[in-house]
ZABA-194986 format. One record per residue (C-alpha): residue in three letters; x, y, z. Coordinates in nm, 3 decimals, m for minus. Each point is the difference from the previous one (the first is absolute). Last residue first. Layout:
N
aa east north up
Ala X Y Z
...
END
This chain:
89
aa east north up
Unk m4.582 4.169 m1.091
Unk 0.121 m0.003 0.357
Unk 0.226 m0.291 0.085
Unk m0.056 m0.223 0.296
Unk 0.290 m0.204 0.119
Unk m0.002 m0.358 0.115
Unk 0.288 m0.123 0.203
Unk 0.110 m0.356 m0.064
Unk 0.355 0.081 m0.098
Unk 0.122 0.337 0.123
Unk 0.331 m0.063 m0.181
Unk 0.208 0.134 0.289
Unk m0.140 m0.267 0.228
Unk 0.141 m0.272 m0.227
Unk 0.346 0.155 0.015
Unk 0.002 m0.009 0.380
Unk m0.135 m0.354 0.003
Unk 0.270 m0.114 m0.242
Unk 0.274 0.165 0.205
Unk m0.136 m0.166 0.316
Unk m0.013 m0.337 m0.177
Unk 0.361 0.034 m0.114
Unk 0.113 0.097 0.353
Unk m0.186 m0.297 0.148
Unk 0.172 m0.234 m0.246
Unk 0.340 0.146 0.084
Unk m0.065 m0.051 0.372
Unk m0.112 m0.358 m0.071
Unk 0.316 m0.079 m0.196
Unk 0.220 0.158 0.269
Unk m0.172 m0.203 0.273
Unk 0.043 m0.317 m0.207
Unk 0.372 0.070 m0.042
Unk 0.025 0.063 0.377
Unk m0.145 m0.343 0.069
Unk 0.214 m0.170 m0.264
Unk 0.318 0.141 0.156
Unk 0.248 0.203 m0.204
Unk m0.198 0.316 m0.070
Unk 0.077 0.230 m0.291
Unk 0.116 0.338 0.131
Unk m0.169 0.219 0.260
Unk m0.018 m0.287 0.246
Unk m0.305 m0.086 0.214
Unk 0.116 m0.036 0.360
Unk m0.140 m0.309 0.170
Unk 0.306 m0.104 0.202
Unk 0.077 m0.271 m0.255
Unk m0.009 0.270 m0.265
Unk 0.250 0.209 0.195
Unk 0.240 m0.291 0.038
Unk m0.037 m0.084 m0.370
Unk 0.082 0.359 m0.095
Unk 0.308 0.009 0.222
Unk 0.124 m0.330 m0.142
Unk m0.064 0.114 m0.357
Unk 0.184 0.327 0.061
Unk 0.294 m0.187 0.157
Unk 0.012 m0.235 m0.300
Unk 0.023 0.296 m0.234
Unk 0.285 0.149 0.206
Unk 0.185 m0.333 m0.007
Unk 0.005 m0.015 m0.380
Unk m0.125 m0.330 m0.134
Unk 0.180 m0.319 m0.097
Unk m0.216 m0.229 0.211
Unk 0.285 m0.152 0.201
Unk 0.174 0.336 0.027
Unk m0.313 0.184 0.114
Unk m0.081 m0.270 0.256
Unk 0.346 m0.004 0.152
Unk 0.024 0.381 0.018
Unk m0.346 0.049 0.147
Unk 0.075 m0.262 0.262
Unk m0.186 m0.329 m0.005
Unk m0.241 m0.056 0.289
Unk m0.233 m0.244 m0.173
Unk m0.324 0.192 0.046
Unk 0.096 0.366 m0.031
Unk 0.315 m0.016 m0.212
Unk m0.096 m0.287 m0.228
Unk m0.357 0.130 0.000
Unk 0.115 0.320 m0.168
Unk 0.121 m0.208 m0.293
Unk m0.323 m0.201 m0.006
Unk m0.211 0.316 m0.004
Unk 0.216 0.157 m0.271
Unk m0.020 m0.312 m0.216
Unk m0.380 m0.018 0.032
END
């Protein structure tokens, strides 16, 4: 939330990186990263790091959920559950 609002000062309110970083007490390079990330997210690019926008956060949550389900399915198949086997006596 803080990162998104900080980046919004630069993108939406027109503050310079220097002004915004000083007023917020953050390092300018960090603010520049947040601004770049927010710009990319607004353009629909899913970030590699933790998302700033709620939409991108939801996308990341859903992608993680899909990955967990795929891992579960792969492990489930390895168990051969539900297959009957005939054994010779």
